[in-house]
C-alpha positions as CSV (number, residue, x, y, z in Angstrom):
1,M,-11.8,-226.6,-31.2
2,Q,-9.5,-225.2,-28.6
3,F,-10.4,-224.8,-24.9
4,N,-8.3,-223.4,-22.1
5,K,-7.3,-225.6,-19.2
6,D,-10.0,-224.2,-16.9
7,F,-12.9,-224.9,-19.3
8,V,-15.2,-227.5,-17.8
9,F,-17.0,-230.2,-19.7
10,G,-20.1,-231.8,-18.2
11,T,-23.4,-233.6,-18.9
12,A,-26.8,-233.1,-17.3
13,T,-30.1,-234.6,-16.3
14,S,-33.1,-233.7,-14.1
15,S,-34.9,-235.5,-11.3
16,Y,-38.3,-236.2,-12.7
17,Q,-36.9,-237.2,-16.1
18,I,-34.6,-240.0,-14.8
19,E,-35.2,-240.9,-11.1
20,G,-38.3,-243.0,-11.0
21,A,-39.0,-244.3,-7.4
22,H,-42.0,-241.9,-7.5
23,N,-43.5,-243.2,-4.2
24,E,-40.4,-244.3,-2.3
25,D,-38.7,-243.0,0.8
26,G,-41.5,-240.5,1.5
27,R,-41.7,-238.8,-1.9
28,T,-45.1,-237.4,-2.6
29,P,-46.5,-236.4,-6.0
30,S,-45.4,-233.4,-8.0
31,I,-47.4,-231.4,-10.6
32,W,-45.8,-233.6,-13.3
33,D,-47.2,-236.8,-11.7
34,M,-50.6,-235.1,-11.8
35,F,-50.1,-233.8,-15.3
36,C,-49.1,-237.2,-16.7
37,D,-52.4,-238.7,-15.4
38,I,-54.5,-236.3,-17.5
39,D,-55.6,-237.8,-20.8
40,G,-54.0,-236.2,-23.9
41,R,-51.4,-234.2,-22.1
42,V,-48.4,-236.5,-22.4
43,F,-47.5,-238.8,-25.4
44,E,-49.2,-242.2,-24.8
45,K,-49.8,-241.2,-21.2
46,H,-46.2,-241.9,-20.3
47,N,-45.0,-240.9,-16.9
48,G,-41.9,-240.7,-14.6
49,D,-42.9,-243.4,-12.2
50,V,-39.9,-245.5,-13.2
51,A,-38.2,-243.4,-15.9
52,C,-34.5,-244.5,-16.0
53,D,-34.7,-245.9,-12.5
54,H,-31.7,-243.7,-11.6
55,Y,-32.8,-243.7,-8.0
56,H,-31.8,-247.3,-7.7
57,R,-29.1,-247.3,-10.4
58,F,-27.1,-244.2,-9.5
59,E,-24.0,-246.1,-8.7
60,E,-23.9,-247.6,-12.2
61,D,-24.7,-244.2,-13.7
62,I,-21.9,-242.6,-11.8
63,Q,-19.5,-245.1,-13.4
64,H,-20.8,-244.1,-16.8
65,I,-20.2,-240.4,-16.0
66,K,-16.7,-241.2,-14.7
67,Q,-15.9,-243.2,-17.9
68,L,-17.1,-240.2,-20.0
69,G,-14.3,-238.2,-18.3
70,V,-16.5,-235.1,-17.6
71,D,-15.4,-232.6,-15.0
72,T,-18.9,-232.0,-13.7
73,Y,-22.4,-233.5,-13.6
74,R,-25.5,-231.4,-13.4
75,F,-28.6,-232.9,-11.7
76,S,-31.7,-231.5,-10.0
77,I,-33.3,-232.2,-6.6
78,A,-36.9,-233.3,-6.4
79,W,-38.6,-230.9,-4.1
80,P,-41.4,-233.4,-3.1
81,R,-38.6,-235.7,-1.8
82,I,-37.4,-233.0,0.5
83,F,-40.7,-231.6,1.6
84,P,-43.4,-234.2,0.9
85,A,-45.9,-232.0,2.8
86,K,-45.9,-228.3,3.7
87,G,-43.4,-227.6,6.4
88,E,-42.4,-231.3,6.7
89,F,-38.7,-232.0,6.0
90,N,-38.0,-235.6,4.9
91,P,-34.4,-236.7,5.8
92,A,-34.7,-239.9,3.8
93,G,-35.2,-237.8,0.6
94,M,-32.2,-235.7,1.4
95,A,-30.1,-238.7,2.1
96,F,-30.3,-239.8,-1.5
97,Y,-28.9,-236.5,-2.8
98,K,-26.2,-236.4,-0.1
99,T,-25.1,-239.9,-1.1
100,L,-25.2,-239.0,-4.8
101,A,-23.2,-235.8,-4.4
102,T,-20.7,-237.4,-2.1
103,R,-20.1,-240.4,-4.5
104,L,-19.7,-238.0,-7.4
105,R,-17.0,-236.1,-5.5
106,E,-15.3,-239.3,-4.5
107,E,-15.1,-240.2,-8.2
108,G,-13.6,-236.8,-9.1
109,I,-16.8,-235.4,-10.6
110,K,-18.1,-232.0,-9.4
111,P,-21.8,-231.9,-8.6
112,A,-23.7,-229.0,-10.1
113,V,-27.1,-228.9,-8.5
114,T,-30.4,-227.3,-9.8
115,L,-32.9,-226.6,-7.1
116,Y,-36.0,-226.3,-9.3
117,H,-36.3,-228.3,-12.5
118,W,-40.1,-228.1,-12.6
119,D,-41.3,-230.7,-10.1
120,L,-43.4,-228.5,-7.8
121,P,-44.9,-230.5,-5.0
122,M,-48.7,-231.1,-5.3
123,W,-49.2,-229.7,-1.9
124,A,-47.8,-226.4,-3.1
125,H,-49.9,-226.5,-6.3
126,N,-53.0,-227.1,-4.2
127,E,-52.4,-223.8,-2.5
128,G,-52.0,-221.9,-5.7
129,G,-48.5,-223.0,-6.9
130,W,-46.3,-220.3,-8.2
131,V,-49.3,-217.9,-8.7
132,N,-49.4,-217.6,-4.9
133,R,-46.7,-215.3,-3.5
134,D,-46.3,-217.6,-0.6
135,S,-44.5,-219.9,-3.0
136,V,-41.5,-217.7,-2.6
137,D,-41.3,-218.6,1.1
138,W,-41.9,-222.3,0.4
139,F,-39.0,-222.3,-2.1
140,L,-36.8,-220.5,0.4
141,D,-37.5,-223.1,3.1
142,Y,-36.6,-225.8,0.6
143,A,-33.5,-223.9,-0.6
144,K,-32.3,-223.4,2.9
145,V,-32.5,-227.1,3.8
146,C,-30.6,-227.9,0.6
147,F,-27.9,-225.3,1.3
148,D,-27.6,-226.5,4.9
149,E,-27.3,-230.1,4.1
150,L,-25.4,-230.1,0.8
151,D,-23.4,-226.8,0.4
152,G,-20.2,-228.4,1.6
153,I,-20.2,-231.1,-1.2
154,V,-21.9,-229.2,-4.0
155,D,-19.6,-227.4,-6.5
156,S,-22.2,-225.0,-7.8
157,W,-25.9,-224.1,-7.4
158,I,-28.6,-223.2,-10.0
159,T,-31.7,-221.8,-8.5
160,H,-34.2,-222.3,-11.4
161,N,-34.0,-224.1,-14.7
162,E,-35.8,-222.4,-17.6
163,P,-38.5,-220.3,-15.8
164,W,-39.9,-219.6,-19.3
165,C,-40.9,-223.2,-19.6
166,A,-42.1,-223.6,-16.0
167,G,-44.0,-220.2,-16.2
168,F,-45.2,-219.7,-19.8
169,L,-45.5,-223.3,-21.0
170,G,-46.9,-224.4,-17.6
171,Y,-49.4,-221.5,-16.9
172,H,-50.0,-219.8,-20.3
173,V,-49.6,-222.3,-23.2
174,G,-50.6,-225.3,-21.0
175,V,-48.3,-227.9,-22.6
176,H,-46.3,-228.3,-19.4
177,A,-47.5,-229.0,-15.9
178,P,-49.7,-227.7,-14.3
179,G,-51.3,-227.3,-17.8
180,H,-53.1,-224.0,-17.2
181,R,-53.9,-221.5,-20.0
182,D,-54.0,-218.2,-18.3
183,M,-51.6,-215.3,-19.2
184,N,-52.4,-213.5,-16.0
185,E,-51.4,-216.5,-13.9
186,A,-48.3,-217.1,-16.0
187,V,-46.9,-213.5,-15.5
188,R,-47.5,-213.8,-11.8
189,A,-46.0,-217.3,-11.6
190,V,-42.8,-216.1,-13.5
191,H,-42.5,-213.1,-11.1
192,H,-42.6,-215.3,-8.1
193,M,-40.1,-217.8,-9.6
194,L,-37.7,-214.9,-10.4
195,L,-38.2,-213.4,-6.9
196,S,-37.5,-216.8,-5.3
197,H,-34.3,-217.0,-7.3
198,G,-33.1,-213.6,-6.1
199,K,-34.0,-214.4,-2.5
200,A,-32.2,-217.8,-2.7
201,V,-29.1,-216.0,-4.0
202,E,-29.3,-213.5,-1.1
203,L,-29.8,-216.4,1.4
204,L,-26.7,-218.3,0.2
205,K,-24.4,-215.3,-0.2
206,Q,-25.4,-212.8,2.4
207,E,-27.0,-214.8,5.2
208,L,-25.1,-218.1,5.0
209,K,-21.9,-216.5,3.7
210,S,-21.2,-219.3,1.3
211,T,-18.5,-219.1,-1.3
212,T,-20.1,-221.7,-3.5
213,P,-21.0,-220.2,-6.9
214,I,-24.7,-219.7,-7.7
215,G,-26.6,-218.7,-10.7
216,I,-29.8,-219.1,-12.7
217,T,-30.4,-221.0,-16.0
218,L,-32.5,-219.4,-18.8
219,N,-33.4,-221.1,-22.0
220,L,-32.7,-218.5,-24.7
221,S,-33.6,-218.6,-28.4
222,P,-32.5,-215.7,-30.6
223,V,-35.5,-214.7,-32.8
224,Y,-35.3,-213.5,-36.4
225,A,-37.9,-211.8,-38.6
226,K,-38.8,-213.7,-41.8
227,T,-38.5,-210.5,-43.8
228,D,-37.4,-206.9,-43.1
229,S,-41.0,-205.6,-43.3
230,V,-42.3,-203.4,-40.5
231,N,-44.9,-206.2,-39.6
232,D,-42.3,-209.0,-39.4
233,R,-39.9,-206.9,-37.4
234,L,-42.8,-206.1,-34.9
235,A,-43.4,-209.9,-34.7
236,Q,-39.7,-210.4,-34.0
237,N,-39.7,-207.8,-31.3
238,N,-42.7,-209.3,-29.5
239,S,-41.5,-212.9,-29.8
240,D,-38.1,-211.8,-28.4
241,G,-39.8,-210.0,-25.6
242,Y,-41.9,-213.1,-24.7
243,S,-39.1,-215.6,-25.0
244,N,-36.0,-213.7,-23.9
245,R,-36.3,-210.2,-22.6
246,W,-39.1,-210.9,-20.1
247,F,-36.4,-212.9,-18.2
248,L,-33.2,-211.2,-19.1
249,D,-34.3,-207.7,-18.3
250,P,-35.4,-208.4,-14.7
251,V,-32.4,-210.6,-13.9
252,F,-29.8,-208.1,-15.3
253,K,-31.5,-204.7,-15.4
254,G,-34.0,-205.0,-12.5
255,Q,-37.0,-204.2,-14.7
256,Y,-39.5,-205.8,-16.9
257,P,-39.6,-204.6,-20.6
258,V,-42.3,-201.9,-20.7
259,D,-43.4,-202.8,-24.3
260,M,-44.2,-206.3,-23.1
261,M,-46.0,-205.1,-20.0
262,N,-48.2,-203.1,-22.3
263,L,-48.7,-206.0,-24.6
264,F,-49.6,-208.3,-21.7
265,A,-52.0,-205.8,-20.2
266,K,-54.9,-207.3,-22.1
267,Y,-54.7,-210.1,-19.7
268,V,-52.8,-208.7,-16.7
269,H,-55.0,-205.9,-15.5
270,T,-52.7,-204.9,-12.7
271,Y,-49.1,-205.3,-11.9
272,D,-49.6,-204.8,-8.2
273,F,-48.1,-208.2,-7.5
274,I,-44.7,-206.5,-8.1
275,K,-43.9,-205.2,-4.6
276,P,-41.4,-202.5,-3.6
277,G,-37.9,-204.1,-3.5
278,D,-38.9,-207.1,-5.7
279,M,-36.9,-206.0,-8.8
280,E,-33.8,-205.2,-6.7
281,T,-34.0,-208.7,-5.2
282,I,-34.5,-210.4,-8.6
283,S,-31.5,-208.6,-10.0
284,T,-29.2,-209.6,-7.1
285,E,-25.8,-210.4,-8.7
286,C,-25.0,-214.0,-9.3
287,D,-21.6,-215.7,-9.8
288,F,-22.3,-217.0,-13.3
289,F,-25.1,-217.1,-15.9
290,G,-26.4,-220.4,-17.2
291,I,-27.8,-220.7,-20.7
292,N,-29.7,-223.6,-22.2
293,F,-29.5,-223.3,-26.0
294,Y,-31.1,-225.6,-28.6
295,S,-32.3,-223.6,-31.5
296,R,-33.3,-220.2,-33.0
297,G,-36.7,-218.8,-33.8
298,L,-38.0,-217.5,-37.1
299,V,-41.2,-215.5,-37.0
300,E,-43.6,-213.5,-39.1
301,F,-46.5,-211.2,-38.4
302,S,-49.9,-212.5,-37.6
303,A,-52.8,-210.3,-36.7
304,A,-54.7,-213.3,-35.5
305,N,-52.2,-213.8,-32.7
306,D,-52.6,-211.6,-29.6
307,F,-48.9,-210.9,-29.6
308,M,-48.9,-210.5,-33.4
309,T,-46.3,-213.2,-34.0
310,V,-46.3,-216.7,-35.3
311,A,-43.5,-219.2,-36.3
312,A,-42.5,-218.9,-39.9
313,Y,-41.4,-221.6,-42.3
314,S,-37.6,-222.3,-42.1
315,D,-35.5,-224.3,-44.5
316,Y,-32.8,-225.0,-42.0
317,D,-31.8,-228.6,-41.2
318,K,-33.8,-229.8,-38.2
319,T,-33.2,-232.1,-35.2
320,G,-35.7,-234.8,-34.3
321,M,-37.7,-232.2,-32.4
322,G,-38.2,-230.2,-35.6
323,W,-35.9,-227.5,-34.2
324,D,-33.6,-225.5,-36.5
325,I,-29.9,-226.3,-36.1
326,A,-28.4,-222.9,-35.7
327,P,-24.9,-222.6,-34.3
328,N,-24.2,-219.3,-36.0
329,E,-27.3,-217.8,-34.4
330,F,-26.0,-219.2,-31.0
331,K,-23.0,-216.9,-31.6
332,D,-25.3,-214.0,-32.3
333,L,-27.1,-214.7,-29.0
334,I,-23.9,-214.7,-26.9
335,R,-22.6,-211.5,-28.5
336,R,-25.9,-209.8,-27.8
337,L,-25.8,-210.9,-24.1
338,R,-22.3,-209.5,-23.8
339,N,-23.3,-206.3,-25.5
340,E,-26.6,-205.7,-23.6
341,Y,-26.7,-207.7,-20.4
342,T,-23.8,-209.1,-18.5
343,D,-20.1,-209.8,-18.2
344,L,-20.6,-212.7,-15.7
345,P,-19.0,-216.0,-16.8
346,I,-21.4,-217.9,-19.0
347,I,-22.0,-221.6,-18.7
348,I,-23.9,-223.5,-21.3
349,T,-25.9,-225.6,-18.9
350,E,-27.7,-227.5,-21.7
351,N,-27.1,-228.1,-25.3
352,G,-27.9,-231.2,-27.3
353,A,-30.3,-232.8,-29.8
354,A,-33.0,-235.5,-30.0
355,Y,-33.0,-237.9,-32.9
356,D,-34.8,-241.2,-33.7
357,D,-32.0,-243.4,-32.4
358,V,-32.0,-247.1,-33.2
359,L,-30.2,-249.8,-31.3
360,E,-28.7,-252.3,-33.7
361,N,-26.4,-255.1,-32.7
362,G,-25.7,-253.4,-29.4
363,E,-24.7,-250.0,-31.1
364,V,-26.3,-246.7,-31.8
365,H,-24.7,-244.8,-34.7
366,D,-26.0,-241.3,-34.0
367,V,-23.9,-239.3,-36.5
368,K,-26.3,-236.4,-36.6
369,R,-26.1,-235.8,-32.9
370,I,-22.3,-235.9,-33.1
371,D,-22.4,-233.3,-35.9
372,Y,-24.8,-231.1,-33.9
373,V,-22.7,-231.1,-30.7
374,K,-19.5,-230.6,-32.7
375,K,-20.9,-227.5,-34.4
376,H,-22.0,-226.0,-31.1
377,L,-18.8,-226.8,-29.3
378,T,-16.9,-225.3,-32.2
379,A,-19.1,-222.2,-31.8
380,V,-18.2,-222.0,-28.1
381,S,-14.5,-222.3,-29.0
382,D,-14.8,-219.5,-31.6
383,L,-16.7,-217.3,-29.1
384,N,-14.0,-217.8,-26.5
385,D,-11.5,-216.7,-29.1
386,E,-13.5,-213.5,-29.2
387,G,-13.2,-213.1,-25.5
388,M,-16.8,-214.1,-24.7
389,N,-15.8,-216.0,-21.5
390,I,-17.9,-219.2,-21.8
391,A,-16.6,-221.2,-18.8
392,G,-18.2,-224.5,-19.4
393,Y,-20.5,-226.8,-21.5
394,Y,-23.0,-229.4,-20.3
395,L,-24.2,-231.8,-23.0
396,W,-27.9,-232.6,-22.7
397,S,-28.5,-235.3,-21.8
398,L,-26.5,-238.1,-20.1
399,M,-29.2,-240.6,-21.0
400,D,-32.4,-241.0,-22.8
401,N,-35.2,-240.1,-20.4
402,F,-38.8,-238.8,-19.9
403,E,-39.0,-235.9,-22.3
404,W,-41.9,-234.1,-20.7
405,S,-45.0,-233.9,-22.9
406,F,-43.2,-236.0,-25.5
407,G,-42.9,-238.9,-23.0
408,Y,-40.3,-241.5,-24.0
409,E,-40.7,-240.9,-27.7
410,K,-37.9,-238.4,-28.0
411,R,-34.3,-239.4,-27.2
412,F,-31.8,-236.7,-26.2
413,G,-29.3,-239.0,-24.4
414,I,-25.7,-240.0,-25.3
415,L,-26.5,-243.2,-23.4
416,Y,-29.2,-245.3,-25.0
417,I,-31.8,-246.5,-22.5
418,D,-33.8,-249.7,-23.1
419,F,-36.8,-248.7,-21.0
420,D,-37.9,-252.4,-20.7
421,T,-34.6,-253.7,-19.3
422,Q,-33.0,-250.4,-18.1
423,E,-29.8,-251.4,-20.0
424,R,-27.5,-248.4,-20.7
425,V,-25.7,-248.5,-24.0
426,W,-23.1,-246.0,-25.1
427,K,-24.1,-244.3,-28.4
428,D,-21.4,-243.3,-30.8
429,S,-21.9,-239.7,-29.5
430,A,-20.9,-240.7,-26.0
431,K,-17.7,-242.3,-27.3
432,W,-17.0,-239.2,-29.4
433,Y,-17.6,-236.8,-26.5
434,A,-15.4,-238.9,-24.2
435,G,-12.7,-238.6,-26.9
436,V,-13.1,-234.8,-27.1
437,I,-12.7,-234.5,-23.3
438,G,-9.8,-237.0,-23.3
439,D,-7.9,-235.0,-25.9
440,H,-8.5,-231.8,-24.0
441,K,-7.2,-233.2,-20.8
442,A,-4.2,-234.8,-22.6
443,K,-3.3,-231.5,-24.3
444,H,-3.4,-229.6,-21.0
445,A,-1.6,-232.3,-19.1
446,D,1.2,-231.9,-21.6
447,S,1.2,-228.1,-21.3
448,V,1.3,-228.4,-17.5
449,E,4.3,-230.8,-17.7
450,A,6.1,-228.6,-20.1
């Protein structure tokens, strides 16, 4: 693995997954607080009320981040801390993030901030959530306050994290908050998320004249057909459209894929929610493109499925989530993005793996996670040798945390969290990652001196 001197190493978290302090300093509930209270939606009805208690332990956590040696730390802001009610700014909520970002800077760590990592305020949900076009204005009000208060200390901005999850898992499949199962709602919600992304980029760049880099993060999963049959290739096309192209095409080409618009038309009887100028706004140019990559998809034809696609059996090695380990397919994805979509610098804003980690005698020997991360970092290095311009890599996640509908059952962290005591324990993967970063810095320190 070789990385140039400008390549940045980071680690990442999100607000609802780690902060806790769910009712402190003016924070009001988000859709995830509500979702966790519904029987059967989250593993053993776990919730983020306490999580990793990062809200109170951020100083300790910053020291762990510093010890890792990363260049940058990606975290998200909880919208209900900033606007606990419609039109009501909460300075106490903002103060936490201002302190966090400032302390990171003081320790030599660049703060990368995500505005929306799924914790929509309940007050917004009660007025229709992302299905309501007014959500674009609510998000802009929120974004403007964040830009005004934090832009001087934040190193980069991400508007949205994984609108596929927030939109399709939240409003179509129903396994994420708010738990709706309505394709018509989902397509509208996604449109408003993407529109709010474009408008936030315009606000920062054109109105506020900021030079801070801004982008969006999409979770992308290259999809393969089980066989080369006409049926399976159709399944692959439709699955790719649902997972990837429905987001890539508007952001980079200013249009939704027509084949998917036709496919969705069984549920979406009118596309009149797409107003003149919307697509130009959505495709406003960013400074970088964030990608969260975990796995590939393998599909086969199913006439019983509305979109004629279903997951196929795969004999690949799996992570603890049951996801295929697929570093070569990751390379395919990046090459395709360069071919078809963008020459913006790419940042891998999340990559990592969950495993059933066990704490024994104060240690966690997570060799499978080390192997997973090593394979994907090697792929990044190989891709950069091909000129693919991947500018940075954030390992997900800094610590074990609330893994959405899986609760605390799934552990993605490189720091082990004892959720009873809140003790943080470095897994072997954290020690290994710190070593990779240390070697990288030492190598380039030598070259600079030479």
